[in-house]
C-alpha atoms as one frame of an Amber mdcrd trajectory, in Angstrom:
protein
  16.595  12.179 -23.900  17.362   8.496 -23.515  15.197   5.846 -25.155  12.356
   4.702 -22.895  12.806   1.315 -21.255   9.066   0.583 -21.206   8.392  -0.204
 -24.848   7.488  -3.802 -25.752  10.503  -4.096 -28.090  13.077  -2.650 -25.683
  11.708  -4.689 -22.751  11.927  -7.884 -24.822  15.483  -7.022 -25.979  16.658
  -6.405 -22.389  15.073  -9.630 -21.099  16.555 -11.646 -23.993  20.008 -10.143
 -23.566  20.140 -11.253 -19.934  18.166 -14.481 -20.426  15.760 -13.292 -17.744
  12.794 -15.490 -16.826   9.897 -14.292 -14.689   9.503 -15.759 -11.236   5.875
 -16.367 -10.376   6.769 -16.475  -6.680   7.912 -12.826  -6.851   4.775 -11.634
  -8.640   6.799 -10.103 -11.471   4.769  -8.263 -14.109   6.598  -5.523 -16.008
   4.824  -2.504 -17.488   5.366  -1.904 -21.192   3.406   1.306 -21.695   5.306
   4.563 -21.251   2.158   6.728 -21.197   0.745   4.822 -18.235   4.051   5.077
 -16.383   4.095   8.838 -16.941   0.529   9.140 -15.676   1.416   7.170 -12.525
   4.272   9.604 -11.882   1.921  12.565 -12.571  -0.254  11.451  -9.633   2.747
  11.681  -7.291   3.163  15.450  -7.892   6.950  15.309  -7.746   9.246  18.312
  -8.159  12.982  18.553  -8.813  13.402  18.737  -5.028  11.450  15.518  -4.295
  12.731  12.105  -3.312  11.017   8.972  -4.605  11.058   5.494  -3.059  10.233
   2.581  -5.346   9.577  -1.041  -4.434  10.280  -3.741  -7.005  11.808  -1.683
  -9.854  12.010  -4.676 -12.211  14.122  -3.568 -15.187  13.788   0.120 -14.298
  10.806   1.234 -16.422   9.133   3.279 -13.668  12.474   4.111 -12.008  13.568
   5.923 -15.164  10.411   8.078 -15.241  10.863   8.896 -11.539  14.535   9.763
 -12.047  13.614  12.296 -14.740  11.199  14.103 -12.443  12.770  13.981  -8.979
  15.998  14.762  -7.217  16.730  11.192  -6.163  15.200   7.715  -6.466  15.816
   4.936  -3.969  14.524   1.508  -5.019  14.284  -1.772  -3.101  14.710  -4.873
  -5.287  14.554  -8.353  -3.777  15.615 -10.272  -6.935  19.376 -10.090  -7.363
  19.134 -11.358 -10.956  17.811  -7.886 -11.813  20.770  -5.959 -10.357  23.057
  -6.180 -13.433  20.090  -5.287 -15.677  19.260  -2.231 -13.570  22.905  -1.205
 -13.540  22.769  -1.039 -17.330  19.280   0.412 -17.876  19.688   3.104 -15.219
  23.280   4.053 -16.094  22.060   7.363 -17.632  20.509   8.305 -14.268  23.118
   8.902 -11.554  20.326  10.039  -9.189  19.105   6.449  -8.704  20.218   3.961
  -6.068  19.110   0.315  -5.877  19.154  -1.588  -2.581  19.053  -5.379  -2.891
  16.754  -6.006   0.046  13.260  -7.226   0.873  11.401  -4.047   1.769   9.349
  -5.964   4.365  12.550  -6.682   6.301  14.321  -3.394   5.579  14.763  -0.481
   7.950  13.203   2.055   5.580  13.498   4.933   8.062  17.252   4.405   8.272
  17.523   4.202   4.465  15.604   7.497   4.126  17.896   9.181   6.626  20.955
   7.915   4.765  19.827   8.516   1.178  17.580  11.584   1.316  19.696  14.039
   3.246  18.213  17.522   2.819  15.176  16.239   0.875  11.931  17.041   2.677
   9.334  15.928   0.147   9.318  12.144  -0.217   6.779   9.949  -2.047   6.586
   6.181  -2.414   5.745   5.338  -6.051   5.609   1.669  -7.009   4.140  -1.077
  -9.135   3.758  -3.453  -6.185   4.034  -7.256  -6.412   0.380  -8.304  -6.024
   0.928 -11.119  -3.551   2.371  -8.795  -0.860   0.613  -5.501  -1.587  -1.221
  -5.189   1.740   1.714  -6.093   4.038   3.953  -3.608   2.179   1.466  -0.723
   2.401   0.740  -1.445   6.061   4.462  -1.588   6.893   5.071   1.765   5.161
   2.256   3.345   7.183   2.975   1.659  10.526   6.682   2.512  10.328   5.616
   6.195  10.461   7.950   7.148   7.615   8.500  10.839   6.846   6.662  10.558
   3.517   3.915  12.682   1.924   2.114   9.641   0.614   2.058   6.573  -1.613
   1.059   6.153  -5.263   1.003   2.494  -6.175  -0.286   0.044  -8.702  -2.086
  -2.985  -7.308  -4.922  -5.378  -8.045  -8.098  -3.464  -8.805 -10.074  -5.450
  -6.227  -7.592  -4.506  -3.480  -7.731  -0.856  -4.585 -11.544  -1.048  -4.330
 -11.251  -2.372  -0.778  -8.734   0.285   0.254 -10.828   3.236  -0.934 -14.242
   1.757   0.007 -16.777   3.696   2.050 -19.026   2.369   4.869 -22.086   0.424
   3.729 -20.459  -0.970   0.558 -19.500  -4.593  -0.069 -15.786  -3.734  -0.409
 -15.594  -1.887   2.915 -13.711  -3.798   5.597 -10.885  -3.751   8.114  -8.347
  -3.001   5.341 -10.310   0.125   4.281 -10.306   1.311   7.896  -6.637   0.503
   8.574  -5.448   2.469   5.549  -7.966   5.318   5.840  -6.929   5.700   9.497
  -3.494   6.850   8.288  -4.293   8.325   4.856  -6.865   9.790   2.525  -7.356
   7.139  -0.147  -8.544   7.544  -3.723  -8.384   5.357  -6.817  -6.470   7.423
  -9.376  -6.812   5.246 -12.506  -7.676   1.787 -13.770  -5.008  -0.073 -15.748
  -5.834  -2.900 -18.190  -3.913  -6.170 -17.967  -2.728  -5.806 -21.586   0.029
  -3.310 -20.705   2.085  -5.846 -18.736   4.432  -8.706 -19.574   3.541 -11.327
 -18.588  -0.130 -10.360 -18.483  -1.638 -10.763 -14.995  -5.015 -12.480 -14.660
  -6.656  -9.409 -13.162  -7.104  -5.741 -13.920  -5.032  -3.286 -11.947  -5.588
   0.131 -10.455  -3.383   2.949  -9.268  -4.273   4.184  -5.808  -3.152   7.437
  -4.242  -2.766   7.572  -0.463  -2.110  11.010   1.028  -0.817  10.795   4.576
  -2.923  12.574   7.171  -1.140  14.969   9.532  -3.021  13.256  12.367  -4.810
   9.871  12.191  -8.462  10.078  11.083  -9.656   9.403  14.642  -8.083   9.569
  18.093  -8.145   6.279  20.003  -6.771   5.208  23.371  -5.011   2.175  21.866
  -4.199   1.841  18.169  -3.437  -1.850  18.511  -6.791  -2.570  20.155  -8.662
  -0.348  17.670  -7.318  -2.467  14.791  -8.115  -5.657  16.705 -11.744  -4.533
  17.157 -12.169  -3.598  13.491 -10.655  -6.904  12.351 -12.914  -8.845  14.740
 -15.997  -6.956  13.549 -15.471  -8.162   9.961 -14.414 -11.736  10.816 -17.654
 -13.124   9.351 -19.383 -10.512   7.276 -22.882 -11.970   7.666 -22.698 -11.954
  11.455 -23.754  -9.079  13.696 -21.242  -6.973  15.572 -22.195  -8.657  18.840
 -21.656 -12.166  17.413 -18.329 -11.274  15.811 -16.976  -9.498  18.880 -17.988
 -12.267  21.298 -16.453 -14.957  19.087 -13.274 -13.051  18.102 -12.115 -10.986
  21.070 -10.119 -12.810  23.804 -12.572 -14.389  26.286 -15.337 -12.654  24.346
 -17.910 -15.339  25.137 -17.416 -14.872  28.890 -17.500 -11.086  28.477 -20.699
 -10.855  26.461 -22.377  -8.624  29.056 -19.458  -6.180  29.016 -19.460  -6.125
  25.205 -23.180  -5.340  25.216 -22.609  -2.583  27.751 -19.759  -1.087  25.669
 -21.944  -1.122  22.539 -24.644   0.686  24.486 -22.120   3.259  25.776 -20.905
   3.853  22.214 -24.558   4.179  21.082 -24.197   1.360  18.559 -26.928  -1.220
  17.971 -25.443  -4.717  18.654 -27.489  -6.061  15.728 -25.620  -3.957  13.163
 -22.973  -5.433  10.898 -19.377  -4.264  10.755 -19.636  -2.796   7.259 -22.261
  -0.246   8.386 -19.968   1.434  10.937 -17.961   4.539  10.149 -14.368   4.863
  11.333 -15.600   7.314  14.031 -18.046   4.704  15.345 -15.280   2.089  15.466
 -13.145   4.554  17.458 -15.953   5.079  20.004 -16.555   1.344  20.216 -12.911
   0.361  20.728 -12.467   3.020  23.447 -15.631   1.740  25.204 -14.437  -1.891
  25.000 -10.821  -1.227  25.994 -11.262  -1.264  29.823 -12.625  -4.849  29.628
  -9.820  -6.192  27.415  -6.658  -4.455  28.592
């Protein structure tokens, strides 16, 4: 068994050897607690036949744990200064491959086809850079990748929003967007003390299990997301106020919006956070004829 990368001493030695300095703009915070890394991997339920996709491997602390438990690991790393470090730290693991690319611009489907030939069980497991967490998760879901799900570390407050239920203060368009594609649960809370440098916020690991079919059936996905976003534009406002001010030509179409709310059996005086995903589906289908 090779020595773990994620100990404070080994992390410091690697960073010193390469004279590596953290870039705030890339949201780099490296984990230095092997137990937590192992627990993150536990939540992914990998087998020796699984493939793992990682985003932002850093110096390879999580990559190493994934490599020990899966058939192959593919990692996207945007910072080329880390490539020589990863080449060294991951040299004991021939089943890892690092792509020097921004995952937001990458064709992940093509990479999966190329790298995971014959592997049918694929999980994304990552300690995500906090400043781009939401765009990365949404891209992974919207690109309809052939994955079982995502286990990722992110800011606790974002994790709370992703797994929130209707009627709570954290529930919003992000909760709906992600729960549309997946079943979301917060798997564990992670204190800021297990990172270098320490972030200013606590973190959480969230587990997203992809649904076979979206949570609700809608006539237009794009419009459904537009309606949910509009409904939360100003949280204190009623649905009617938000929809008339946010939807295109909403003010001129107030009568139609009222009629659609009535058809969907939703009180126009309710607020967005009280609606379930099923109610949003009914509402967006009722509104669609007036906005397509």
